[in-house]
LOZAMAR-964387 format. One line per field, with one value per residue (C-alpha): residue number from 1; residue in three letters; chain; x, y, z. Coordinates in Angstrom, 1 decimal. Each point is the difference from the previous one (the first is absolute). Last residue first. Example, Ala and Ser with C-alpha at 12.3 -4.5 7.8 and 13.67 -1.06 7.14 Angstrom:
<pts>
seq = [2,1]
type = [SER,ALA]
mol = [A,A]
X = [13.7,-1.4]
Y = [-1.1,-3.4]
Z = [7.1,0.7]
</pts>
This chain:
<pts>
seq = [459,458,457,456,455,454,453,452,451,450,449,448,447,446,445,444,443,442,441,440,439,438,437,436,435,434,433,432,431,430,429,428,427,426,425,424,423,422,421,420,419,418,417,416,415,414,413,412,411,410,409,408,407,406,405,404,403,402,401,400,399,398,397,396,395,394,393,392,391,390,389,388,387,386,385,384,383,382,381,380,379,378,377,376,375,374,373,372,371,370,369,368,367,366,365,364,363,362,361,360,359,358,357,356,355,354,353,352,351,350,349,348,347,346,345,344,343,342,341,340,339,338,337,336,335,334,333,332,331,330,329,328,327,326,325,324,323,322,321,320,319,318,317,316,315,314,313,312,311,310,309,308,307,306,305,304,303,302,301,300,299,298,297,296,295,294,293,292,291,290,289,288,287,286,285,284,283,282,281,280,279,278,277,276,275,274,273,272,271,270,269,268,267,266,265,264,263,262,261,260,259,258,257,256,255,254,253,252,251,250,249,248,247,246,245,244,243,242,241,240,239,238,237,236,235,234,233,232,231,230,229,228,227,226,225,224,223,222,221,220,219,218,217,216,215,214,213,212,211,210,209,208,207,206,205,204,203,202,201,200,199,198,197,196,195,194,193,192,191,190,189,188,187,186,185,184,183,182,181,180,179,178,177,176,175,174,173,172,171,170,169,168,167,166,165,164,163,162,161,160,159,158,157,156,155,154,153,152,151,150,149,148,147,146,145,144,143,142,141,140,139,138,137,136,135,134,133,132,131,130,129,128,127,126,125,124,123,122,121,120,119,118,117,116,115,114,113,112,111,110,109,108,107,106,105,104,103,102,101,100,99,98,97,96,95,94,93,92,91,90,89,88,87,86,85,84,83,82,81,80,79,78,77,76,75,74,73,72,71,70,69,68,67,66,65,64,63,62,61,60,59,58,57,56,55,54,53,52,51,50,49,48,47,46,45,44,43,42,41,40,39,38,37,36,35,34,33,32,31,30,29,28,27,26,25,24,23,22,21,20,19,18,17,16,15,14,13,12,11,10,9,8,7,6,5,4,3,2,1]
type = [PHE,ARG,TYR,ALA,ALA,THR,LEU,TYR,LEU,ARG,SER,THR,SER,VAL,ASP,GLU,ASP,ILE,ILE,LEU,TYR,HIS,ASP,VAL,ALA,PRO,ASN,GLY,ASN,TYR,VAL,SER,ALA,TYR,LEU,PHE,ASP,SER,ASN,ARG,SER,TYR,THR,THR,ARG,VAL,TRP,ALA,LEU,ASP,ILE,THR,MET,VAL,GLN,ASP,VAL,LEU,VAL,GLY,LEU,GLY,PHE,SER,TYR,GLY,TYR,ARG,SER,ASP,ASN,GLN,PHE,GLU,GLU,LYS,PHE,PRO,LEU,PRO,ASP,THR,PHE,PHE,GLY,SER,ARG,LEU,SER,LEU,GLY,LEU,SER,PRO,PHE,VAL,TYR,GLU,GLY,GLY,VAL,ARG,PHE,ARG,LEU,ALA,ASP,LYS,TYR,TYR,ARG,LYS,VAL,ASN,ASN,ASN,GLU,GLN,GLU,MET,LEU,ASP,ASN,ASP,GLY,TYR,SER,LEU,GLN,ALA,TRP,ASP,THR,TYR,ASP,VAL,ASP,ALA,ALA,LEU,VAL,ALA,ASN,ASN,PHE,ARG,GLY,LEU,ALA,GLY,ALA,SER,PHE,VAL,PHE,PRO,ARG,LYS,VAL,ARG,TYR,GLU,VAL,PHE,ASP,PHE,SER,GLU,SER,GLU,ASP,VAL,ALA,THR,ASP,ALA,TYR,TYR,TYR,TYR,ASP,ASN,TYR,SER,GLU,GLU,VAL,LYS,LEU,SER,VAL,PRO,THR,GLU,MET,ALA,LEU,GLY,ILE,GLY,LEU,TYR,PRO,SER,LEU,GLN,MET,ALA,LEU,GLY,LEU,LYS,ALA,GLY,PHE,GLY,LEU,TYR,LYS,ASP,GLU,ILE,TYR,THR,GLN,LYS,ARG,TYR,ILE,PHE,ALA,ASN,ALA,SER,ASP,LEU,ASN,TYR,GLU,TRP,ASN,TYR,GLU,HIS,LYS,GLY,THR,TYR,LEU,LEU,ALA,THR,GLY,GLY,PHE,SER,ILE,ASN,PRO,SER,LEU,ASP,VAL,GLY,PHE,GLY,PHE,GLY,TRP,GLN,TYR,LEU,GLY,GLY,SER,GLN,PHE,GLU,SER,GLY,SER,ALA,ALA,ILE,ASP,ASP,LEU,GLY,ASN,VAL,ASP,ARG,HIS,TYR,MET,LYS,PHE,THR,ARG,ASP,PHE,ASP,ALA,VAL,ARG,ALA,MET,GLY,PHE,GLY,PHE,VAL,LEU,ALA,GLY,ARG,TYR,THR,PRO,TYR,PRO,VAL,THR,VAL,LEU,ALA,THR,ASN,ILE,ARG,THR,ASN,SER,ARG,ASN,ASP,LYS,ALA,THR,GLY,SER,VAL,PRO,SER,TYR,GLY,GLU,PHE,ARG,GLY,PRO,TYR,ILE,ASP,VAL,THR,PRO,ILE,VAL,SER,ASN,ARG,ASP,VAL,VAL,LYS,ARG,ILE,ASN,ARG,ILE,SER,SER,GLU,ASP,ASN,PHE,LYS,GLN,ASN,SER,MET,GLY,LEU,ASN,PHE,GLU,ILE,ARG,PRO,ILE,ARG,ALA,LEU,ASN,ALA,PRO,ASN,TYR,PHE,LEU,SER,ALA,GLY,ASP,ILE,SER,MET,LEU,GLY,THR,GLY,GLY,MET,ALA,MET,GLN,ARG,ALA,GLY,TYR,GLY,PHE,PHE,ASN,GLY,ALA,THR,ILE,GLU,GLU,VAL,SER,GLU,ILE,TYR,ASP,ALA,GLN,VAL,VAL,ALA,PRO,VAL,LEU,TYR,PHE,LEU,LEU,PHE,THR,LEU,CYS,ILE,SER,VAL,SER,LYS,MET]
mol = [A,A,A,A,A,A,A,A,A,A,A,A,A,A,A,A,A,A,A,A,A,A,A,A,A,A,A,A,A,A,A,A,A,A,A,A,A,A,A,A,A,A,A,A,A,A,A,A,A,A,A,A,A,A,A,A,A,A,A,A,A,A,A,A,A,A,A,A,A,A,A,A,A,A,A,A,A,A,A,A,A,A,A,A,A,A,A,A,A,A,A,A,A,A,A,A,A,A,A,A,A,A,A,A,A,A,A,A,A,A,A,A,A,A,A,A,A,A,A,A,A,A,A,A,A,A,A,A,A,A,A,A,A,A,A,A,A,A,A,A,A,A,A,A,A,A,A,A,A,A,A,A,A,A,A,A,A,A,A,A,A,A,A,A,A,A,A,A,A,A,A,A,A,A,A,A,A,A,A,A,A,A,A,A,A,A,A,A,A,A,A,A,A,A,A,A,A,A,A,A,A,A,A,A,A,A,A,A,A,A,A,A,A,A,A,A,A,A,A,A,A,A,A,A,A,A,A,A,A,A,A,A,A,A,A,A,A,A,A,A,A,A,A,A,A,A,A,A,A,A,A,A,A,A,A,A,A,A,A,A,A,A,A,A,A,A,A,A,A,A,A,A,A,A,A,A,A,A,A,A,A,A,A,A,A,A,A,A,A,A,A,A,A,A,A,A,A,A,A,A,A,A,A,A,A,A,A,A,A,A,A,A,A,A,A,A,A,A,A,A,A,A,A,A,A,A,A,A,A,A,A,A,A,A,A,A,A,A,A,A,A,A,A,A,A,A,A,A,A,A,A,A,A,A,A,A,A,A,A,A,A,A,A,A,A,A,A,A,A,A,A,A,A,A,A,A,A,A,A,A,A,A,A,A,A,A,A,A,A,A,A,A,A,A,A,A,A,A,A,A,A,A,A,A,A,A,A,A,A,A,A,A,A,A,A,A,A,A,A,A,A,A,A,A,A,A,A,A,A,A,A,A,A,A,A,A,A,A,A,A,A,A,A,A,A,A,A,A,A,A,A,A,A,A,A,A,A,A,A]
X = [-17.6,3.3,2.3,3.4,2.7,3.2,3.4,2.9,3.2,2.6,3.6,1.9,3.9,1.5,3.9,0.2,3.1,0.2,2.4,0.7,0.8,1.8,0.1,3.2,-0.8,1.6,-0.5,0.9,0.7,-3.5,-0.8,-2.4,-1.3,-2.1,-0.5,-1.4,0.5,-1.8,0.5,-2.3,0.3,-2.7,-2.0,-3.3,-1.0,-3.7,-1.7,-3.7,-2.8,-3.2,-3.2,-2.3,-4.0,-2.7,1.2,-0.1,3.2,2.6,3.9,2.3,3.8,2.7,3.1,1.7,2.8,1.3,1.4,1.2,2.9,3.7,2.0,-2.8,0.0,2.4,-2.5,-2.6,-2.9,-3.5,1.4,0.0,-2.4,1.4,-2.3,0.5,-2.6,-1.0,-3.4,-0.5,-4.0,-2.1,-3.1,1.6,-1.8,0.8,3.6,0.4,3.2,0.8,2.0,1.5,1.6,-0.2,1.5,-0.4,1.4,0.6,0.1,2.6,-0.3,3.2,0.0,-3.8,-1.0,2.3,-1.9,-3.1,1.2,-0.9,-3.6,0.0,0.2,-2.4,-2.4,-3.1,2.5,2.6,1.0,0.8,1.6,3.3,-1.6,-0.3,-1.8,-0.2,-1.0,0.5,-1.4,1.3,-2.5,1.2,-2.7,0.3,-2.5,-0.1,1.6,-1.5,1.3,-0.2,0.9,-0.1,0.2,-0.3,0.3,0.0,-1.2,1.5,-0.6,-1.0,0.6,-2.5,1.0,-1.3,2.1,-0.5,2.9,1.5,3.1,2.3,2.6,3.3,3.0,2.0,3.3,3.8,-0.3,-3.9,-2.1,-3.4,-2.5,-3.6,-2.1,-3.7,-1.5,-3.3,-0.6,-3.5,0.9,-2.5,1.2,-0.5,0.5,1.1,-2.1,0.6,0.4,-0.2,1.0,-0.5,1.1,-1.4,1.9,-0.9,-3.4,0.6,0.1,-1.8,-0.3,-0.3,-0.3,0.0,-0.6,0.8,-1.3,0.8,-0.7,1.5,0.0,3.2,1.0,3.4,1.5,3.4,2.0,3.2,2.6,3.4,2.5,3.6,2.1,3.4,4.1,2.1,-1.6,-2.0,-3.2,-2.4,-3.8,-2.4,-3.6,-2.4,-3.4,-2.2,-3.7,-1.3,-4.2,-2.0,-3.0,-0.3,-3.3,0.4,-2.5,0.6,-0.3,-0.3,0.1,-0.2,1.3,-0.3,-3.8,-0.6,-0.4,-0.2,-0.3,1.8,-1.0,1.0,0.1,2.9,1.8,3.4,2.2,3.0,2.1,1.0,3.2,3.3,2.9,3.3,2.9,2.9,3.5,2.9,2.8,2.6,3.7,1.7,3.4,2.3,-2.5,-2.6,-3.1,-3.0,-2.7,-3.0,-3.1,-3.3,-2.6,-3.8,-2.9,-3.8,-1.0,-1.8,-1.4,-3.0,-2.0,-3.4,-3.5,-3.4,-2.0,-0.9,-2.6,0.0,-1.4,0.0,-0.4,-3.9,-3.2,1.3,-0.4,2.2,3.3,0.9,3.7,0.7,3.3,1.9,3.5,3.4,-1.3,3.5,3.1,2.7,3.7,3.0,3.8,2.6,3.7,2.7,4.0,2.0,3.1,3.3,-1.8,2.5,2.4,3.4,1.2,-2.7,2.5,2.9,-0.4,-3.4,-1.3,0.1,-0.6,-2.9,0.5,-1.4,-2.5,-2.4,-3.7,1.5,2.7,2.3,-0.8,1.0,-1.2,-0.1,0.6,-2.8,-2.7,-1.7,-3.4,-1.9,-3.9,-2.2,-3.8,-2.4,-3.1,-3.3,-3.2,-3.2,-2.9,-3.6,-1.8,-4.0,-0.9,-3.7,0.5,1.9,2.9,1.2,-1.2,1.7,2.9,-0.7,0.7,3.9,2.4,-2.7,-3.3,1.9,0.6,-3.3,1.0,1.6,3.4,1.1,1.5,1.0,3.8,1.3,3.0,-2.1,-0.5,-1.5,-2.7,-1.1,0.1,-1.9,1.4,3.3,1.8,0.7,2.1,1.0,-1.3,-2.0,2.8,1.1,3.7,0.6,2.8,0.8,1.6,2.8,0.1,0.1,-1.3,2.2,1.1,2.7,3.1,2.7,3.2,0.7,1.8,-2.8,-3.4,-2.7,-2.7,-2.2,-3.2,-1.7,-2.1,-3.9,-1.4,-2.8,-2.8]
Y = [-100.1,1.1,0.9,1.7,0.4,1.9,0.7,1.7,0.4,2.0,0.5,3.2,0.8,3.3,0.8,3.8,1.9,3.6,2.2,3.3,3.1,3.2,3.1,2.1,3.2,2.6,3.0,1.7,-2.9,-1.8,-3.4,-1.8,-2.5,-3.3,-0.9,-3.2,-3.0,-2.9,-3.9,-3.2,-3.7,-2.9,-2.5,-1.8,-3.2,-1.1,-2.3,-1.5,-1.6,-1.4,-0.7,-1.9,-0.6,-1.8,-3.4,-1.1,2.0,0.5,1.1,2.1,0.7,2.4,0.7,3.3,1.4,3.7,2.4,4.1,0.5,0.6,3.6,1.9,4.1,-0.3,-2.3,2.1,-0.3,-1.8,-3.3,-2.6,-2.6,-3.4,-3.1,-3.7,-2.5,-3.0,-1.9,-3.4,-0.3,-2.4,-1.9,-2.9,-2.6,2.5,1.0,3.0,1.2,3.9,1.9,4.0,2.4,3.4,3.1,3.9,1.9,4.1,2.7,2.9,2.7,2.3,2.6,-0.5,0.7,2.9,1.8,-0.4,1.4,3.7,-1.4,-0.1,3.6,1.1,-2.5,-1.5,-2.6,-2.6,-2.3,-3.9,-0.6,-0.9,-2.7,-2.1,-3.2,-3.5,-3.0,-3.9,-3.1,-3.6,-3.0,-3.5,-2.3,-4.0,-2.6,-1.2,2.8,3.4,2.5,4.1,2.8,3.6,3.3,3.7,3.7,2.6,3.6,3.1,1.6,3.7,1.5,2.7,3.4,1.5,1.9,0.6,1.9,0.5,1.2,0.0,2.3,-0.1,2.0,0.2,2.3,-1.1,-3.3,-1.5,-1.2,-1.0,-1.0,-1.6,-0.6,-0.8,-1.1,-0.9,-1.1,-1.0,-2.2,-0.6,-3.1,-0.6,-3.5,-1.1,-2.8,-3.9,-2.2,-4.0,-3.1,-3.4,-3.3,-3.5,-3.0,-3.7,-1.4,2.5,4.0,1.2,3.5,2.7,3.8,2.9,3.5,2.1,3.8,3.0,2.5,1.6,1.6,0.2,1.7,1.3,0.1,2.0,0.5,1.4,0.5,1.6,0.7,1.8,0.2,2.2,0.9,-2.2,-3.2,-0.1,-1.2,-1.2,-1.2,-1.3,-1.0,-0.8,-1.3,-0.7,-1.3,-1.4,-0.3,-1.9,-0.4,-1.1,-0.9,-2.2,-1.3,-3.5,-1.2,-4.1,-2.1,-3.6,-2.3,-3.5,-1.1,3.4,3.3,-0.8,2.9,1.4,2.6,3.0,2.3,0.9,1.8,0.1,1.0,2.1,0.0,1.3,0.4,1.4,0.7,1.9,0.3,2.2,-0.3,3.0,-0.2,3.4,0.1,2.8,1.8,-2.8,-2.1,-2.7,-0.7,-2.4,-1.2,-1.8,-0.9,-1.6,-0.9,-1.5,-1.5,-0.5,1.8,-3.1,0.2,-2.3,-1.0,-1.4,1.0,-1.5,-1.0,-2.7,-0.7,-3.2,-0.8,-3.3,-2.0,-0.6,0.1,2.3,0.3,2.8,-0.7,1.1,1.2,1.7,1.1,1.2,0.4,0.7,0.9,1.2,-1.1,2.2,-0.1,2.0,-0.3,2.6,-0.5,2.6,0.5,3.2,0.1,1.9,2.4,1.6,3.0,-1.6,3.5,2.7,2.5,-1.1,2.6,1.6,0.3,-3.6,-1.1,-0.7,2.1,4.0,-0.3,1.8,-0.7,-3.1,2.1,-2.8,-3.1,-1.9,-3.8,-1.0,-3.8,-2.9,-0.2,-3.2,-0.5,-3.8,-0.1,-2.7,-0.1,-3.0,-0.1,-1.7,-0.7,-1.0,-1.3,-0.4,-1.5,-0.9,-1.9,-0.6,-2.9,-0.4,1.8,-0.1,3.0,2.0,-1.1,2.9,2.6,-0.3,0.5,2.5,-1.8,-3.3,0.3,-1.9,-3.2,-1.5,0.8,0.5,3.6,-0.4,-1.1,1.6,-2.4,-2.6,0.5,3.3,-1.3,-2.8,2.6,2.8,3.0,2.2,2.7,2.3,2.7,1.2,3.5,1.0,1.4,2.5,0.8,3.3,1.6,-4.0,-0.4,3.0,3.9,-0.5,3.1,2.9,2.0,2.3,-0.3,2.7,-1.2,-1.0,-3.3,-1.2,1.4,-2.6,-1.3,-2.9,0.1,-3.3,0.4,-0.2,-3.3,1.6,-1.6]
Z = [157.7,-0.5,3.3,-0.2,2.7,-0.9,2.0,-1.3,1.5,-0.7,0.3,-1.5,-0.6,-0.4,-0.4,0.2,-1.3,0.8,-1.7,1.7,-2.0,1.0,-2.7,-0.3,-1.0,-2.5,1.1,2.9,2.8,-0.4,1.6,-1.3,2.2,0.1,-3.8,0.4,-2.2,0.0,-0.2,-0.5,0.8,-0.7,1.9,0.2,1.8,-0.3,2.1,-0.9,2.0,-1.8,1.4,-2.0,0.5,-1.5,-0.9,3.3,1.3,-2.7,0.9,-1.3,-0.2,-0.1,-1.3,-1.7,-1.5,-0.7,-2.2,0.6,-2.0,1.6,0.5,-1.4,-0.5,-3.1,-1.6,-0.6,2.4,-0.2,2.2,-1.7,0.9,-0.7,1.3,1.2,1.1,2.3,1.0,1.8,-0.7,2.7,-0.1,1.2,-2.9,-2.5,0.4,-2.0,-1.2,-0.6,-2.1,-0.5,-2.1,0.1,-2.2,0.5,-3.1,1.3,-1.7,1.0,2.6,0.7,-2.7,-1.0,3.6,0.1,-2.9,2.0,3.3,-0.9,-0.5,3.6,0.7,-2.6,1.6,-1.8,-1.5,0.8,-2.7,-0.1,-3.8,0.9,1.8,-3.3,1.4,-1.4,1.7,-0.2,1.2,-0.1,1.3,0.3,1.9,0.8,0.4,-3.1,-1.9,-0.1,-1.7,0.6,-1.8,0.8,-1.7,1.7,-1.0,2.6,-1.3,1.9,2.9,0.7,3.1,0.5,2.7,2.9,2.6,3.9,2.0,3.3,1.4,3.3,0.6,2.2,-0.3,3.6,0.2,0.8,-1.4,-0.1,-3.3,0.3,-2.8,0.0,-3.4,0.0,-3.2,-1.2,-3.7,-1.3,-2.7,-3.4,-1.8,-4.0,-0.8,-3.5,-1.2,1.1,-2.7,-0.2,-2.1,0.9,-1.3,0.6,-0.9,0.8,-0.7,-3.1,-1.0,3.1,-0.9,2.9,-0.6,2.7,0.1,3.0,0.9,2.0,2.2,3.1,3.4,2.0,3.8,0.5,3.7,0.1,3.2,-0.2,3.3,-0.4,3.0,0.1,2.8,-0.2,0.0,1.9,1.1,-3.6,0.0,-2.4,0.5,-2.7,0.0,-2.7,-0.1,-3.0,0.2,-3.1,-0.5,-2.7,-2.0,-3.5,-1.9,-2.5,-3.2,-0.7,-3.6,-1.3,-3.1,-0.3,-3.0,0.3,-0.3,-2.1,1.6,3.2,2.8,2.7,2.2,2.1,2.9,1.7,3.0,-0.5,3.6,0.6,2.8,3.6,1.6,0.1,2.5,-0.7,2.6,-0.6,1.8,0.4,1.5,-0.5,2.0,-1.3,-0.6,-0.8,-1.5,0.5,-1.5,1.5,-1.8,0.5,-2.0,0.6,-2.1,0.5,-2.3,-0.4,-3.0,-1.8,-2.8,-1.6,3.1,-1.5,0.4,-1.6,-2.5,-2.5,-2.9,-1.7,-3.5,-1.2,-3.5,-1.4,2.0,2.8,3.5,1.2,2.0,3.5,1.2,3.3,1.0,2.8,-0.6,2.5,3.4,1.5,2.5,0.3,1.1,-0.2,-0.5,0.7,-0.4,-0.3,-1.7,-0.3,2.3,-1.4,-2.4,-1.9,-0.5,-1.4,-1.1,0.4,1.3,-2.2,-3.0,0.5,-3.3,-0.4,-3.5,-2.5,-3.1,-0.5,-2.6,2.0,1.7,2.3,1.4,1.6,0.6,3.2,0.6,3.6,0.7,0.2,2.6,0.9,0.9,0.8,-0.5,1.0,-0.8,1.8,-1.4,1.1,-2.4,0.3,-2.7,0.0,-3.0,0.0,-3.0,-2.1,-2.6,-3.0,-0.3,-3.8,-1.0,2.7,-2.3,-2.3,3.3,-0.6,3.5,1.3,0.3,-0.4,3.6,0.4,-1.2,-3.5,-0.6,-3.6,0.1,3.9,0.3,3.3,0.1,0.6,3.6,-0.6,-2.4,2.8,2.7,-2.3,0.3,-1.0,1.1,-3.0,0.8,-4.3,0.8,3.1,2.2,-2.9,0.1,-1.2,2.6,0.8,-3.1,0.1,0.6,3.6,1.7,1.2,3.1,-1.0,2.0,1.6,0.9,3.8,-1.2,-1.8,1.8,-0.8,-2.1,-0.9,-2.1,-0.2,-3.5,1.3,-2.4,-2.4,1.1]
</pts>
């Protein structure tokens, strides 16, 4: 869904403000864009490298590698995520009459000098445990080469997150304290049916038909109090339900006993969104203004192509792997709704292409049936640089255990961090013409710690 922008407003120095929404990235942020969660504990322990891995998760990483699975396999995975967010607020910026060529100056000399939040930090975290994958692969008997079918589910995007903000503004006339709390939950799931087939002894091809389902729940509460003037309350609840279709094609080539490469392409995905919206507003000073509204809309989100390439090298008991994904998120678009389609120009303005890079390694101790793994990855946010403080990246560690030559248990721990900023227009003070617009700049430091546990049994 398009994330709701935080709408902040209060009376400044007893002048009349106009309530407006944010004009920046939050007003166009699409929750399904650039939000890959990852699946398969072995792959995630190696930084998320999956283009040349050979197990049930190949159905979604690169279906060509299904052809390398020799026996029937059942694969089940769980994941746990701890999400941490710390926000801080920078000083208010003043802009005069955005619609004219008048220079940016303070039209009320002295009145706004030194006006800025004197306190503005908040922290929040949440933890969730989910089923991450459920996969089955079945080889089909052939006279030559291999043909393997796979079907199952993977949780491709995670919407579990939280955010809090606080600011207190003090001046000679008012003491204003405000706090906001955001809570989101849900996820996007891929359901796939695919195949992998040998085209030659060293080349295989595969494809997966994808069904997408999911739900996103968004809760926002904002409270603002002025000891001398008024009380303001805002509550918003949005529920989005997703249904969409796509496909993935893959090619795997074994160039030598030591080196293999893989290529994959995910077609554009068209997601139908059914959105229910509930908004509550309360404002009181000398009188009370209270309202509640409900709405329901439908629209489509079209996500762009994803192109992937990977390589894997084997050196005795060691494995090295590297993957790269390219997506031009500026080509994301909305449709089937006139109001949502107006955001398409903003998508091109604020989004950019992203190149995800992942590298990982594994060392096997055959006598112990034990594998140790680690990896590193960069996963750039799809927003343009002015909305990023630190790019998104992470590292991973994990291990695998082989039990009786038929069962594997894999564990991975993945740590990701990034920092971003958001500008919020929270009050416009009018005293004739022009206006003075006041902004809060909210900086967020986000970190996630994820645990993946996958068990696979081959008959």
